[in-house]
ZAMARGU-4260 file (C-alpha; in steps of 0.2 Angstrom, whole numbers, plus 5000, padded with zeros to 4 digits):
<rodrens>
0) 5502/5098/4577 | 5493/5112/4586 | 5489/5129/4577 | 5502/5137/4589 | 5516/5127/4580
5) 5509/5131/4563 | 5503/5149/4565 | 5515/5155/4551 | 5506/5144/4539 | 5489/5150/4545
10) 5496/5168/4542 | 5501/5164/4525 | 5484/5156/4521 | 5475/5172/4528 | 5486/5183/4517
15) 5482/5172/4502 | 5463/5172/4505 | 5463/5191/4507 | 5474/5193/4491 | 5462/5182/4481
20) 5447/5192/4487 | 5456/5208/4482 | 5459/5201/4465 | 5442/5194/4460 | 5429/5202/4472
25) 5418/5215/4463 | 5420/5233/4468 | 5437/5230/4477 | 5450/5243/4472 | 5438/5252/4460
30) 5435/5236/4451 | 5418/5242/4445 | 5426/5252/4432 | 5421/5269/4440 | 5428/5282/4450
35) 5422/5290/4466 | 5412/5303/4457 | 5402/5290/4447 | 5412/5294/4431 | 5416/5279/4420
40) 5435/5274/4422 | 5446/5274/4407 | 5457/5261/4415 | 5446/5246/4417 | 5448/5229/4425
45) 5455/5215/4414 | 5444/5200/4413 | 5439/5192/4430 | 5452/5202/4440 | 5452/5219/4448
50) 5470/5222/4441 | 5473/5238/4433 | 5486/5241/4419 | 5496/5257/4416 | 5502/5265/4400
55) 5513/5251/4394 | 5500/5237/4396 | 5484/5246/4391 | 5490/5260/4379 | 5489/5279/4382
60) 5499/5295/4382 | 5514/5301/4392 | 5520/5319/4392 | 5536/5325/4399 | 5538/5344/4398
65) 5545/5359/4408 | 5535/5373/4415 | 5533/5388/4403 | 5539/5402/4414 | 5555/5411/4420
70) 5559/5415/4438 | 5571/5426/4448 | 5579/5421/4464 | 5585/5431/4479 | 5576/5446/4473
75) 5580/5462/4484 | 5562/5467/4487 | 5556/5479/4500 | 5555/5472/4518 | 5537/5470/4525
80) 5536/5483/4539 | 5527/5480/4555 | 5508/5483/4552 | 5511/5482/4533 | 5501/5470/4522
85) 5513/5457/4514 | 5501/5455/4500 | 5501/5474/4496 | 5520/5474/4495 | 5520/5458/4483
90) 5506/5466/4472 | 5516/5482/4470 | 5531/5472/4465 | 5520/5462/4452 | 5513/5478/4445
95) 5530/5486/4443 | 5538/5471/4434 | 5523/5468/4423 | 5523/5486/4418 | 5540/5484/4411
100) 5536/5469/4400 | 5526/5469/4384 | 5510/5459/4383 | 5511/5454/4402 | 5498/5458/4415
105) 5501/5459/4434 | 5491/5443/4435 | 5505/5434/4425 | 5518/5439/4438 | 5519/5432/4455
110) 5531/5439/4469 | 5534/5431/4485 | 5542/5441/4499 | 5552/5428/4509 | 5553/5428/4528
115) 5569/5433/4536 | 5583/5422/4530 | 5572/5415/4516 | 5574/5419/4497 | 5562/5431/4489
120) 5557/5426/4471 | 5548/5434/4456 | 5540/5423/4443 | 5533/5427/4426 | 5521/5413/4421
125) 5520/5416/4403 | 5531/5409/4389 | 5534/5424/4379 | 5547/5432/4390 | 5565/5429/4388
130) 5578/5429/4403 | 5585/5445/4395 | 5569/5454/4395 | 5565/5448/4412 | 5582/5454/4419
135) 5579/5471/4410 | 5562/5473/4418 | 5569/5469/4435 | 5583/5482/4433 | 5571/5495/4427
140) 5559/5492/4442 | 5574/5494/4453 | 5575/5476/4460 | 5592/5467/4462 | 5593/5448/4460
145) 5605/5434/4462 | 5600/5423/4446 | 5586/5420/4433 | 5582/5403/4428 | 5569/5395/4416
150) 5554/5387/4425 | 5546/5390/4442 | 5550/5388/4460 | 5547/5372/4470 | 5531/5379/4478
155) 5523/5383/4461 | 5529/5366/4454 | 5520/5357/4468 | 5504/5367/4465 | 5505/5362/4446
160) 5507/5344/4450 | 5493/5344/4463 | 5481/5354/4451 | 5485/5342/4437 | 5481/5327/4448
165) 5464/5335/4452 | 5461/5338/4434 | 5465/5320/4430 | 5454/5314/4444 | 5440/5326/4438
170) 5441/5320/4420 | 5438/5302/4426 | 5455/5296/4420 | 5458/5283/4433 | 5476/5276/4433
175) 5483/5293/4427 | 5497/5301/4436 | 5507/5317/4437 | 5523/5320/4446 | 5539/5330/4446
180) 5556/5323/4440 | 5573/5331/4441 | 5586/5326/4429 | 5605/5324/4433 | 5609/5341/4427
185) 5596/5349/4438 | 5582/5353/4425 | 5564/5350/4432 | 5550/5342/4422 | 5532/5338/4425
190) 5528/5320/4419 | 5510/5315/4415 | 5504/5298/4411 | 5486/5294/4406 | 5482/5276/4401
195) 5469/5273/4387 | 5469/5292/4383 | 5473/5299/4366 | 5487/5312/4364 | 5476/5327/4359
200) 5465/5324/4374 | 5479/5324/4386 | 5488/5339/4378 | 5472/5349/4379 | 5470/5344/4398
205) 5487/5348/4404 | 5493/5362/4393 | 5479/5374/4395 | 5480/5384/4411 | 5461/5382/4414
210) 5458/5400/4420 | 5439/5402/4421 | 5430/5419/4422 | 5413/5426/4421 | 5414/5443/4413
215) 5400/5456/4411 | 5400/5465/4394 | 5389/5481/4393 | 5387/5498/4385 | 5391/5514/4394
220) 5386/5531/4388 | 5401/5543/4388 | 5395/5560/4382 | 5389/5558/4365 | 5398/5541/4362
225) 5394/5524/4368 | 5408/5514/4375 | 5408/5495/4377 | 5416/5488/4393 | 5420/5471/4399
230) 5422/5468/4418 | 5428/5451/4426 | 5416/5447/4440 | 5419/5429/4445 | 5433/5416/4445
235) 5436/5398/4451 | 5437/5403/4470 | 5421/5411/4470 | 5410/5395/4469 | 5405/5385/4484
240) 5398/5371/4474 | 5400/5365/4456 | 5388/5351/4450 | 5391/5339/4436 | 5389/5345/4418
245) 5372/5341/4410 | 5363/5344/4394 | 5347/5352/4400 | 5332/5352/4388 | 5329/5370/4390
250) 5346/5377/4395 | 5357/5366/4384 | 5374/5360/4389 | 5378/5369/4406 | 5386/5367/4423
255) 5375/5372/4438 | 5385/5382/4451 | 5382/5390/4468 | 5392/5405/4473 | 5400/5409/4490
260) 5391/5422/4501 | 5403/5437/4497 | 5405/5434/4478 | 5386/5432/4477 | 5383/5449/4485
265) 5396/5457/4474 | 5389/5449/4458 | 5371/5454/4463 | 5377/5472/4466 | 5387/5473/4449
270) 5372/5466/4439 | 5361/5480/4446 | 5375/5493/4444 | 5379/5489/4426 | 5361/5488/4421
275) 5358/5470/4418 | 5342/5469/4427 | 5334/5484/4418 | 5324/5486/4402 | 5333/5482/4386
280) 5346/5470/4395 | 5338/5454/4389 | 5346/5454/4372 | 5364/5448/4369 | 5370/5448/4350
285) 5388/5443/4353 | 5398/5439/4338 | 5417/5440/4336 | 5424/5458/4333 | 5407/5466/4336
290) 5408/5483/4344 | 5392/5483/4355 | 5383/5466/4357 | 5373/5472/4371 | 5372/5466/4389
295) 5381/5450/4389 | 5388/5438/4402 | 5403/5429/4395 | 5410/5412/4401 | 5429/5414/4397
300) 5441/5400/4398 | 5460/5405/4396 | 5455/5421/4388 | 5443/5413/4375 | 5424/5416/4376
305) 5416/5399/4376 | 5398/5405/4378 | 5389/5422/4379 | 5371/5425/4383 | 5360/5438/4391
310) 5354/5437/4409 | 5338/5426/4410 | 5322/5435/4416 | 5321/5423/4431 | 5339/5427/4437
315) 5336/5446/4434 | 5320/5445/4445 | 5329/5436/4459 | 5343/5448/4459 | 5331/5463/4459
320) 5321/5456/4474 | 5336/5451/4484 | 5332/5432/4484 | 5348/5428/4473 | 5359/5432/4488
325) 5350/5420/4499 | 5350/5406/4486 | 5365/5411/4474 | 5364/5397/4461 | 5363/5398/4442
330) 5370/5389/4427 | 5385/5392/4417 | 5381/5388/4399 | 5392/5382/4385 | 5389/5377/4366
335) 5392/5359/4368 | 5394/5345/4381 | 5413/5343/4378 | 5415/5362/4383 | 5403/5359/4398
340) 5413/5344/4404 | 5430/5354/4402 | 5422/5369/4411 | 5417/5358/4425 | 5435/5351/4427
345) 5443/5368/4427 | 5431/5374/4440 | 5433/5359/4451 | 5452/5357/4449 | 5457/5376/4448
350) 5468/5384/4436 | 5487/5380/4433 | 5499/5393/4439 | 5508/5391/4423 | 5506/5381/4407
355) 5518/5367/4401 | 5530/5370/4386 | 5527/5355/4375 | 5539/5362/4362 | 5553/5359/4374
360) 5547/5342/4381 | 5542/5325/4374 | 5525/5317/4370 | 5523/5298/4369 | 5508/5288/4363
365) 5507/5269/4364 | 5493/5261/4354 | 5481/5250/4364 | 5484/5236/4351 | 5503/5236/4354
370) 5500/5237/4373 | 5489/5221/4372 | 5504/5212/4364 | 5515/5218/4378 | 5502/5211/4390
375) 5502/5194/4382 | 5521/5193/4381 | 5522/5198/4399 | 5511/5183/4404 | 5521/5171/4393
380) 5537/5178/4401 | 5530/5175/4418 | 5525/5157/4414 | 5542/5153/4406 | 5550/5159/4422
385) 5539/5149/4433 | 5542/5133/4422 | 5561/5136/4422 | 5561/5137/4441 | 5550/5122/4443
390) 5561/5111/4432 | 5577/5117/4441 | 5570/5114/4458 | 5564/5096/4454 | 5580/5092/4446
395) 5589/5099/4461 | 5580/5089/4474 | 5569/5076/4465 | 5558/5075/4481 | 5541/5082/4479
400) 5540/5084/4498 | 5553/5097/4496 | 5551/5104/4479 | 5532/5106/4478 | 5530/5117/4494
405) 5544/5127/4488 | 5536/5132/4472 | 5519/5134/4480 | 5526/5146/4493 | 5536/5156/4480
410) 5521/5158/4469 | 5511/5164/4484 | 5522/5179/4485 | 5516/5184/4468 | 5498/5181/4472
415) 5500/5192/4488 | 5508/5206/4478 | 5495/5205/4464 | 5481/5206/4478 | 5490/5221/4485
420) 5491/5230/4468 | 5473/5227/4465 | 5468/5233/4482 | 5477/5250/4480 | 5473/5251/4461
425) 5491/5251/4456 | 5492/5253/4437 | 5504/5238/4432 | 5518/5242/4419 | 5532/5232/4412
430) 5543/5238/4426 | 5531/5230/4439 | 5531/5214/4429 | 5550/5213/4429 | 5549/5215/4448
435) 5537/5200/4449 | 5549/5189/4440 | 5563/5195/4451 | 5553/5191/4466 | 5550/5173/4460
440) 5569/5171/4457 | 5575/5178/4473 | 5561/5169/4483 | 5566/5152/4476 | 5584/5156/4480
445) 5580/5159/4498 | 5569/5143/4499 | 5584/5133/4492 | 5595/5140/4505 | 5583/5135/4518
450) 5581/5117/4511 | 5600/5115/4508 | 5604/5121/4526 | 5591/5110/4534 | 5595/5094/4523
455) 5613/5097/4520 | 5619/5088/4536 | 5609/5073/4534 | 5591/5068/4538 | 5583/5077/4552
460) 5570/5069/4563 | 5569/5081/4578 | 5560/5098/4578 | 5574/5105/4589 | 5587/5100/4576
465) 5577/5107/4562 | 5574/5124/4571 | 5593/5125/4574 | 5597/5123/4556 | 5582/5134/4550
470) 5588/5148/4561 | 5605/5148/4553 | 5597/5148/4535 | 5586/5162/4540 | 5600/5173/4546
475) 5608/5171/4529 | 5592/5176/4519 | 5588/5190/4532 | 5605/5197/4528 | 5602/5195/4509
480) 5585/5203/4511 | 5592/5218/4520 | 5605/5221/4507 | 5592/5220/4493 | 5581/5233/4502
485) 5596/5245/4505 | 5601/5243/4487 | 5584/5246/4480 | 5578/5260/4492 | 5586/5274/4482
490) 5578/5268/4466 | 5561/5267/4475 | 5562/5285/4482 | 5570/5294/4468 | 5559/5299/4452
495) 5568/5288/4440 | 5554/5282/4429 | 5552/5263/4426 | 5566/5259/4439 | 5555/5265/4453
500) 5541/5253/4449 | 5554/5238/4448 | 5562/5243/4465 | 5545/5245/4474 | 5539/5228/4469
505) 5555/5220/4473 | 5556/5228/4490 | 5538/5223/4494 | 5542/5205/4488 | 5557/5204/4499
510) 5547/5210/4514 | 5533/5198/4511 | 5545/5184/4509 | 5555/5187/4525 | 5540/5191/4536
515) 5527/5178/4529 | 5532/5166/4516 | 5549/5160/4521 | 5544/5156/4539 | 5528/5147/4533
520) 5539/5136/4521 | 5550/5132/4536 | 5534/5126/4546 | 5528/5116/4531 | 5546/5108/4528
525) 5547/5104/4547 | 5530/5095/4547 | 5535/5085/4531 | 5553/5080/4537 | 5552/5078/4556
530) 5544/5064/4566 | 5542/5074/4582
</rodrens>
């Protein structure tokens, strides 16, 4: 027969070749074990394949926690008048609300003045404020509201998820994920999964807000007394380039950075104004609770000083000459490489709008040794499923011409799905394995329908008769496939944990079967059973 009569078989062969290539070719789907930034991946390939495994098959940590904050909705805030700056109105609301709360700064309060017909909201993004205290602060500030709830707004949750994904990527934790889930009673949680990562490492990464500041500390003469001041100078958004953390022979652990133009100008002017480029500014003797450690530049993460140092003579010289503004690069030092890498992550990914409340959430750690057992049991289960299907098919037909192509075609769906998973770096978990087994079962069911319909009315020798019977069978399996897709679609779309992975694999398997493997099996069966 010509290739036109067997193009479906050729299409199946192409899919299989591409899938096998994605499974075993070096470098496909990140199979080299590294990420785009050149960091070593913590989810490595398994043996000769490019398959990656998620939490349940490689071990790791899962955290499910709400956002530690409180929000007010439909707040009656001043309307933004024509020509008035919306940010100024929001800042005024933030200052007034924060002023009525203890241990809360205006930076911890976020107000959003909604557009016409939109809700205005106020968030307090710290965990030490109760709903009653927040309500009292709003009442004292003169702002009416509709309701107060624990957590943050949808917009802030989206920002948290996006920032967490950036942090996971910057940390080189390939296979890690962050997503928002909503329970049946309307509570919102952030779920983070990191394969091959210990619990303390993950908790440190996702619970710290990661707010980075460069703060200038310097003495100021006030009459006969000396007052020590600390002025924040730089934050994450002021940097145009953040290089990889390094351990320099002279500077020690540090992160090289470059400032944007305007922050560089402001930083240069501040250093000269505060006296960092003058005599006596080259000594910083910072110690905890010290009254006057001298002229110090502090690297501060989440309010904690991770490094302090005086300004280097070379940097002071470039600031004095004006060269710094033209080439505003310097290094942010830390005490060790672990802090340097964490600093790099925070600078690149940005800070979390609010932290997660682990006390009201759950943490789960699966040991890699136990995950290896799950992986072995999954392989055994898959082989048992294939063996059981093979025995049933051969007992049903007894004719290798019918049964052998049926098994090969059904298993080709699994190969194609595995190739797809390897190509997109999908971390496989037990739910996906269950989906593969379901695909084997439903695939063979459809192929049996085809074989029974074609052979049920006696032998077939003509291609025309074969095609007529095959179309009847295909209508049946097409309707069954549509039913399966419709039934599984809600599970694939909704954030329902493991059910989502099962539904996605099942839907993909059904689509591959209907569009590729079932038609190819029909062409193979026609070639084996018909004479013309």
